[in-house]
C-alpha positions in Angstrom: -70.1 61.3 62.7 -69.9 61.6 66.2 -69.4 65.5 65.8 -72.9 65.8 64.4 -74.3 63.8 67.3 -72.6 66.0 69.9 -74.0 68.9 68.0 -78.1 67.5 67.6 -78.0 66.3 71.3 -76.7 70.0 72.7 -79.1 71.7 70.5 -81.6 69.4 72.0 -80.8 69.6 75.3 -80.2 65.9 76.0 -76.1 65.4 75.5 -74.9 62.4 78.1 -71.1 62.7 78.3 -68.3 62.4 81.0 -69.3 59.9 83.0 -66.8 60.8 86.4 -65.8 56.7 87.0 -62.9 57.8 89.0 -64.9 60.5 91.0 -67.9 60.7 91.6 -69.0 57.0 90.6 -65.4 55.6 91.4 -67.1 52.9 92.9 -69.0 51.3 90.0 -68.0 48.0 88.9 -68.3 48.0 85.1 -66.9 47.2 81.9 -66.1 49.0 79.3 -66.9 48.0 75.4 -65.8 49.4 72.5 -68.5 50.4 69.8 -67.7 47.3 67.3 -68.2 45.6 70.6 -71.4 47.0 71.6 -72.4 46.3 67.6 -71.5 42.5 68.1 -73.9 42.2 71.2 -77.1 44.4 69.8 -76.5 42.3 66.7 -77.0 39.3 69.1 -79.9 40.8 70.8 -81.7 40.9 67.3 -81.4 37.6 66.3 -82.0 36.2 69.2 -85.3 38.3 69.3 -86.3 36.4 65.9 -85.9 33.0 67.3 -89.0 31.0 68.2 -89.3 31.8 72.3 -88.4 28.4 73.3 -84.8 28.5 71.0 -84.0 31.8 71.8 -80.8 32.0 73.9 -80.7 32.8 77.9 -79.7 36.6 79.2 -77.2 35.7 81.3 -76.7 37.6 84.5 -73.5 39.8 83.5 -75.5 41.0 80.4 -77.8 44.1 80.0 -81.3 43.1 78.7 -82.1 45.4 75.5 -84.9 44.9 73.9 -84.4 43.9 70.3 -87.2 46.2 68.9 -85.5 49.6 70.3 -82.5 49.0 68.5 -83.1 51.1 64.9 -81.9 49.9 61.5 -80.6 51.7 58.3 -82.4 52.0 55.3 -79.7 49.0 54.3 -80.9 47.1 57.2 -77.8 47.3 59.5 -77.9 48.4 63.2 -78.2 52.5 63.0 -75.5 52.7 65.8 -75.8 56.5 65.9 -79.7 56.6 66.2 -79.1 53.8 69.3 -76.8 56.1 70.7 -79.2 59.0 70.8 -82.4 56.6 71.4 -80.4 55.8 74.9 -79.0 58.9 75.9 -81.8 61.1 75.4 -83.7 63.1 78.5 -86.4 60.2 80.0 -90.2 61.1 79.3 -90.6 60.9 83.0 -88.5 59.7 85.6 -91.0 58.7 88.4 -94.0 56.3 87.5 -96.2 53.6 88.9 -96.1 50.3 88.7 -99.3 47.3 89.2 -98.2 46.6 92.3 -97.7 50.1 93.7 -101.4 51.4 91.8 -102.4 48.4 94.9 -100.4 50.2 97.3 -102.7 53.3 97.4 -105.5 54.1 99.4 -107.6 57.0 100.8 -104.9 58.6 102.2 -101.6 57.6 100.5 -100.2 56.6 97.3 -97.1 54.8 95.9 -94.3 56.3 93.0 -91.1 54.9 92.2 -88.5 54.8 90.0 -86.7 51.9 88.0 -83.2 51.0 86.5 -81.9 48.4 84.3 -82.0 45.6 86.7 -78.5 43.6 87.0 -76.4 44.7 84.2 -77.4 48.6 82.5 -75.9 49.7 79.1 -74.5 53.3 79.5 -72.7 55.4 76.6 -69.8 58.1 77.4 -70.4 60.1 74.2 -67.1 62.2 75.3 -65.2 58.7 75.2 -66.8 57.1 72.3 -67.5 54.1 74.4 -70.1 51.8 76.4 -70.1 50.9 79.4 -72.1 47.9 80.9 -72.3 48.9 84.5 -73.7 46.3 87.6 -76.2 48.0 89.2 -77.0 44.6 91.5 -74.0 44.2 93.0 -75.2 43.4 96.2 -77.1 40.5 94.7 -77.0 36.8 95.6 -79.3 33.9 94.2 -82.0 36.4 93.1 -79.8 37.2 89.7 -81.4 33.6 88.8 -84.9 34.8 89.0 -84.6 38.3 89.0 -88.3 40.1 88.8 -87.1 43.1 86.9 -85.8 40.9 83.8 -89.5 39.5 83.5 -92.9 40.2 82.7 -93.6 43.9 81.8 -90.3 44.6 82.6 -88.8 42.7 79.3 -92.2 43.0 77.1 -92.0 46.1 76.2 -89.4 48.4 74.0 -90.7 51.8 76.2 -89.7 50.5 79.1 -85.9 49.3 78.2 -85.7 52.7 76.7 -87.0 55.0 79.6 -84.7 52.7 82.5 -81.5 53.1 80.0 -82.5 56.7 79.7 -82.7 57.0 83.6 -79.4 55.5 84.0 -77.6 57.7 81.7 -79.0 60.9 83.1 -77.9 59.6 86.6 -74.1 58.6 85.4 -73.5 61.8 83.0 -75.8 64.2 84.8 -76.2 63.4 88.5 -77.0 66.9 89.6 -79.5 67.3 86.7 -81.0 63.9 87.7 -81.4 65.2 91.2 -82.7 68.3 90.3 -85.2 67.3 87.9 -86.3 64.1 90.3 -86.7 66.6 93.3 -89.0 68.8 90.4 -91.0 65.4 89.4 -91.9 64.6 93.4 -92.4 68.0 94.6 -95.1 68.5 91.6 -96.9 65.2 93.0 -96.9 66.3 96.5 -98.2 69.8 95.2 -101.0 68.2 93.7 -101.7 66.0 96.4 -101.3 68.5 99.4 -104.1 66.0 101.2 -102.1 62.6 100.5 -98.8 60.9 102.0 -96.3 60.3 99.2 -94.3 57.3 98.8 -91.2 57.2 96.7 -90.5 53.6 96.1 -86.7 53.8 94.9 -85.6 51.1 92.4 -88.8 48.7 91.8 -85.5 47.5 89.3 -82.2 47.8 90.4 -80.1 49.1 93.5 -78.1 51.5 94.5 -75.3 50.7 93.2 -73.1 53.4 94.0 -72.6 55.4 97.6 -73.5 58.8 95.1 -76.7 57.4 93.7 -77.6 56.7 97.3 -76.9 60.1 98.5 -79.0 61.7 96.2 -81.9 59.9 97.0 -81.4 60.5 100.4 -80.9 64.4 100.3 -83.9 64.6 97.6 -86.2 62.8 100.6 -84.6 65.0 103.5 -84.9 68.7 101.3 -88.8 67.6 100.6 -89.6 66.4 104.0 -87.7 70.3 105.0 -89.8 72.4 102.8 -92.8 71.0 104.5 -94.1 68.1 101.9 -95.6 65.0 103.5 -93.6 62.5 101.6 -91.6 59.2 102.8 -89.0 57.2 101.3 -88.0 53.0 100.6 -86.3 50.7 99.2 -85.2 47.6 98.7 -81.7 47.4 98.8 -78.9 44.2 99.4 -75.8 47.2 99.8 -74.5 47.1 103.3 -74.5 51.1 103.3 -78.4 51.5 102.8 -78.8 48.9 105.0 -77.3 50.2 107.9 -79.4 53.5 107.9 -81.4 54.2 110.5 -84.0 57.1 109.4 -88.1 57.4 110.0 -87.9 59.6 106.9 -86.1 56.3 104.6 -87.1 52.7 104.8 -85.1 50.2 104.2 -86.3 46.6 103.6 -82.5 44.1 103.7 -83.1 41.9 100.6 -82.8 38.2 101.7 -80.7 37.0 98.5 -77.8 39.6 99.6 -74.6 38.4 98.6 -72.2 37.8 101.3 -69.6 40.5 100.9 -72.4 42.6 101.8 -73.9 40.7 104.0 -71.4 40.8 106.7 -70.7 44.5 106.5 -74.2 45.1 107.8 -74.3 46.2 111.4 -76.6 43.7 113.6 -78.2 42.5 110.6 -81.1 40.3 112.9 -82.8 43.4 114.0 -82.8 45.1 110.2 -86.2 45.2 108.5 -86.2 42.4 106.0 -87.5 41.0 102.2 -87.3 37.1 102.1 -88.4 35.2 98.8 -90.4 31.8 99.7 -90.4 29.0 96.9 -92.7 27.3 95.2 -92.8 24.0 96.7 -93.8 25.7 99.9 -97.1 27.1 99.0 -97.8 26.1 95.3 -100.2 23.1 96.4 -102.2 25.3 98.3 -103.5 27.4 96.1 -106.3 26.7 93.0 -104.6 26.9 90.1 -105.9 26.6 85.9 -103.4 25.8 83.6 -100.7 26.3 85.6 -102.2 29.9 86.4 -103.3 31.2 90.0 -106.5 31.5 90.3 -107.6 34.7 90.9 -111.2 36.8 92.1 -112.5 39.5 90.9 -110.0 41.3 93.2 -107.4 39.9 91.5 -106.0 38.3 95.1 -104.8 34.5 94.9 -107.5 31.7 96.2 -106.7 28.7 99.0 -108.0 25.3 98.0 -109.0 25.3 101.3 -109.7 28.7 102.3 -108.9 29.7 105.5 -107.8 26.3 106.5 -104.9 27.0 103.4 -104.1 30.0 104.6 -103.2 28.7 108.2 -101.0 25.7 107.0 -98.9 28.1 105.0 -98.5 30.1 107.6 -97.2 26.9 109.7 -94.8 26.1 106.8 -93.2 29.6 106.7 -93.1 29.3 110.8 -91.5 26.1 110.8 -88.9 27.0 107.7 -87.9 30.8 108.8 -88.0 30.2 112.4 -90.7 33.0 113.4 -93.2 32.5 115.5 -96.7 32.0 113.7 -98.4 34.7 115.7 -96.8 36.9 114.3 -97.7 36.2 110.4 -100.2 38.1 108.9 -101.6 37.9 105.4 -101.4 41.1 103.4 -104.9 41.6 103.8 -104.7 41.1 107.9 -102.3 43.9 107.6 -104.3 45.8 106.3 -106.6 45.4 109.0 -104.6 46.1 111.4 -103.3 49.0 113.3 -99.8 49.8 113.2 -98.1 48.7 116.4 -94.1 48.8 117.5 -91.4 48.1 115.5 -90.2 44.8 114.2 -93.8 43.4 115.5 -95.2 41.7 112.6 -94.0 39.3 109.7 -96.5 39.6 106.7 -97.2 37.3 103.9 -97.5 38.6 100.4 -99.1 36.5 98.0 -97.6 35.9 94.0 -100.8 38.0 92.9 -102.9 41.1 94.0 -101.1 42.5 96.9 -99.3 45.9 97.2 -96.0 46.7 98.8 -97.6 48.8 102.0 -95.7 45.8 104.0 -92.2 47.8 103.3 -93.3 51.5 103.9 -94.6 50.0 107.8 -91.9 50.0 110.6 -93.9 47.7 112.8 -93.6 44.6 109.9 -90.0 43.0 110.5 -90.5 40.5 107.7 -92.2 40.4 104.1 -92.7 36.7 102.9 -92.5 37.1 99.0 -94.2 34.4 97.4 -92.1 33.7 94.2 -94.3 34.3 91.1 
């Protein structure tokens, strides 16, 4: 059966195998699974999926998210492992996407595209070795692993999201050269179709640069596009020290505040870095208008403060006190959008739990983006 899978995938140019975990990706943290171990985990996923939401087992941070409806079954009702392998090792439909936050980041002169891989842990299959790997895609993660956005909402609601992110990860690890060429061509196509627009490429709206080679690919793609005359700039949120230490105008890095100690100690002059901080609900929840525990939004999808501008000012004061930033440097996202670009690290921006885009992460005059948890 294994040879049949190889034949089918080769014929469709979808073969993914020979993961180089001793060379190109020697820095990747992974756990090997046999076919039987993988089957057992998939059975747990299906069983969990069939339970009522309140009764479902919570997914541990060290386990890969798998959508139950993406697991094929045979006519007898058992898991079809061959079909599952083929599903996750086929070529992704597209590598680039535009999520809802990226869509809010568009204006008349620019728009943002993004790439996502599985958050925290991803599942990869080595067809040549006949084993699965659970890959740590966020080795710099700290407390954020407890509330990871990319393991909630639309990231986990739809099987197609799981499938495409997993295919991207498999493509990257098994065929890094092909991954680089395909992603370059996708970005080049976007730039060619929008010659008068500035293209912002966000790396990893889920996951992180879990390998130095992955980051090198991202950096090479960015530089080659710039060298070819395309108006493309890359940016990322990252918890990896080698990425955070980069100083390059074409590749803007936001150091995530939930970075673990091991990585943070390796960052040079961390206080000067552009950063992102997640703000807990107890700092703002009482200031926002809610209905049945949900935040009320206006016609533009923006959250509404109970006391209008007074509520906004109160929030700024709270953030100023908690994070020791000058209150006069704090802008809301809407205020930032009306403010001309200033000097490097001049402003700090508050990102509301609903309705705001991602442009603060793209601007070098923004020191810290304070993301209100949602």
